[in-house]
C-alpha positions as CSV (number, residue, x, y, z in Angstrom):
1,M,-212.9,-117.9,3.4
2,L,-213.1,-121.4,2.0
3,A,-216.4,-122.7,0.6
4,K,-218.2,-125.6,2.3
5,R,-217.5,-127.8,-0.8
6,T,-213.8,-127.0,-0.6
7,I,-213.6,-128.0,3.0
8,I,-215.5,-131.3,2.4
9,G,-213.3,-132.1,-0.6
10,F,-210.1,-131.3,1.3
11,V,-211.2,-133.6,4.2
12,V,-212.3,-136.5,1.9
13,G,-209.1,-136.1,-0.3
14,S,-206.9,-136.1,2.8
15,A,-208.6,-139.2,4.2
16,I,-208.1,-141.0,0.9
17,I,-204.4,-140.0,0.8
18,G,-204.0,-141.2,4.4
19,I,-205.5,-144.6,3.6
20,G,-203.3,-145.0,0.5
21,V,-200.1,-144.0,2.4
22,F,-201.0,-146.4,5.3
23,S,-201.6,-149.3,2.9
24,L,-198.4,-148.6,1.1
25,I,-196.3,-148.6,4.2
26,S,-198.0,-151.7,5.7
27,S,-197.4,-153.7,2.5
28,I,-193.6,-153.4,2.7
29,G,-191.7,-156.5,3.7
30,F,-193.0,-160.0,4.5
31,Q,-196.7,-160.4,5.2
32,T,-197.8,-163.3,7.5
33,V,-200.7,-165.3,6.2
34,D,-202.3,-167.8,8.5
35,V,-204.1,-170.7,6.8
36,N,-206.6,-172.9,8.6
37,E,-208.5,-175.0,6.0
38,T,-210.4,-178.3,5.9
39,F,-210.8,-180.4,2.8
40,G,-213.3,-183.2,2.3
41,V,-212.7,-186.7,1.0
42,G,-211.1,-186.6,-2.5
43,D,-210.6,-182.8,-2.5
44,S,-207.3,-181.3,-3.5
45,T,-205.7,-177.9,-3.0
46,S,-202.6,-176.0,-4.2
47,Y,-200.5,-173.4,-2.5
48,Q,-198.1,-171.0,-4.3
49,I,-195.9,-169.3,-1.7
50,T,-194.0,-166.4,-3.2
51,A,-191.2,-165.3,-0.8
52,N,-187.7,-163.9,-0.8
53,S,-184.8,-165.8,0.7
54,G,-184.8,-166.0,4.4
55,A,-188.6,-166.3,4.7
56,Q,-189.6,-168.9,7.3
57,Q,-192.6,-171.1,6.6
58,H,-194.6,-173.6,8.8
59,M,-197.2,-176.0,7.6
60,K,-199.0,-178.8,9.4
61,I,-201.2,-181.2,7.4
62,T,-203.4,-183.7,9.3
63,G,-205.5,-186.4,7.8
64,E,-206.0,-190.2,7.4
65,K,-204.1,-190.4,4.1
66,F,-202.9,-187.8,1.6
67,D,-200.6,-187.2,-1.3
68,I,-198.3,-184.2,-1.5
69,K,-196.2,-182.8,-4.3
70,L,-193.6,-180.2,-3.5
71,S,-191.4,-178.0,-5.6
72,S,-189.3,-175.0,-4.7
73,P,-187.3,-172.3,-6.5
74,G,-183.6,-172.9,-7.5
75,T,-181.8,-176.1,-7.8
76,G,-183.0,-178.9,-5.6
77,L,-185.9,-179.0,-3.1
78,Q,-185.4,-176.8,-0.2
79,I,-188.3,-178.1,1.7
80,P,-187.5,-181.1,4.0
81,N,-188.3,-184.1,1.8
82,D,-186.6,-187.4,1.0
83,E,-187.7,-187.6,-2.6
84,K,-186.5,-185.6,-5.6
85,D,-188.1,-182.2,-6.5
86,G,-191.6,-182.5,-7.9
87,T,-192.4,-186.1,-7.0
88,V,-195.6,-187.2,-5.3
89,E,-195.4,-188.8,-1.9
90,S,-198.1,-190.4,0.2
91,Y,-198.4,-189.7,3.9
92,E,-200.6,-190.8,6.8
93,D,-201.9,-189.1,9.9
94,E,-199.7,-186.0,10.1
95,L,-197.0,-184.1,8.3
96,I,-195.2,-181.0,9.7
97,L,-193.1,-179.0,7.3
98,D,-190.8,-176.3,8.6
99,W,-188.5,-174.6,6.0
100,V,-186.7,-171.4,5.1
101,H,-186.6,-170.1,1.6
102,Q,-183.0,-170.2,0.4
103,E,-183.7,-168.4,-2.9
104,D,-186.3,-165.9,-4.0
105,G,-189.2,-167.5,-5.9
106,V,-192.3,-169.5,-5.6
107,T,-192.7,-172.7,-3.7
108,R,-195.6,-174.9,-4.9
109,I,-197.4,-177.4,-2.7
110,H,-200.2,-179.6,-4.1
111,I,-202.1,-181.7,-1.6
112,Q,-204.7,-184.4,-2.5
113,N,-206.9,-186.0,0.2
114,T,-206.9,-189.8,-0.5
115,G,-208.3,-190.9,2.9
116,S,-211.8,-191.4,4.1
117,T,-211.8,-188.4,6.6
118,D,-211.4,-184.7,6.3
119,L,-207.9,-183.2,5.7
120,E,-206.8,-180.2,7.8
121,V,-204.1,-177.8,6.7
122,D,-202.8,-175.3,9.3
123,A,-200.0,-173.1,8.2
124,S,-198.2,-169.8,9.0
125,L,-196.7,-168.5,5.8
126,N,-194.4,-165.5,5.3
127,V,-195.0,-164.2,1.8
128,T,-194.0,-161.1,-0.2
129,T,-196.7,-158.9,-1.6
130,D,-197.4,-158.7,-5.3
131,P,-195.5,-155.8,-6.9
132,I,-198.6,-154.6,-8.7
133,L,-200.1,-153.6,-5.3
134,F,-197.6,-150.8,-5.2
135,S,-199.3,-149.3,-8.3
136,Y,-202.7,-149.6,-6.7
137,H,-201.6,-147.7,-3.6
138,I,-200.1,-144.9,-5.8
139,I,-203.4,-144.7,-7.7
140,V,-205.3,-144.3,-4.5
141,I,-203.0,-141.5,-3.3
142,T,-203.2,-139.8,-6.7
143,S,-207.0,-139.9,-6.6
144,G,-206.9,-138.2,-3.2
145,V,-204.7,-135.4,-4.6
146,I,-207.1,-135.0,-7.6
147,I,-210.1,-134.7,-5.3
148,I,-208.3,-132.0,-3.3
149,G,-207.4,-130.2,-6.5
150,F,-210.9,-130.1,-7.8
151,S,-212.3,-129.0,-4.5
152,M,-209.9,-126.1,-4.4
153,G,-211.4,-124.9,-7.6
154,F,-214.6,-124.1,-5.7
155,T,-212.9,-121.2,-3.8
156,L,-211.8,-119.4,-7.0
157,R,-214.0,-116.5,-8.1
158,K,-215.7,-117.1,-11.4
159,P,-214.6,-114.6,-14.1
160,K,-217.2,-112.4,-15.7
161,G,-219.4,-114.1,-18.2
162,F,-219.6,-117.4,-16.4
């Protein structure tokens, strides 16, 4: 017969292991991040999009006037843009960027609102998860195993003298 503490520990440990395994499996591959942000007059923002080759990205920027600086991994700019990599360009009203990552790496986008109205950024980005998250998921699973191990100790008989 198992002790009540053993059963509770087994249930809690199993739940923690289940959460860790689910998180580990769901973090494999591309993760879609939807961005819907508004920036006031004079505000700026930066986006760093880490993705593997083949990741499709979409970004719509709406505002009276804004400056944008783009850079992408590899040689040359892979985002649709007339200027050279890393130069600042000014836009008015609306800009729609649709691109596919041709190489693994980080695309950097810096946006500065230079108009007299709010700037809206609406994007759907496919990013790869940070590799350190794999370690976090393994730590959660390991902690569940340790909880089950300690709770199983409650079923053992204590030797004489304890």
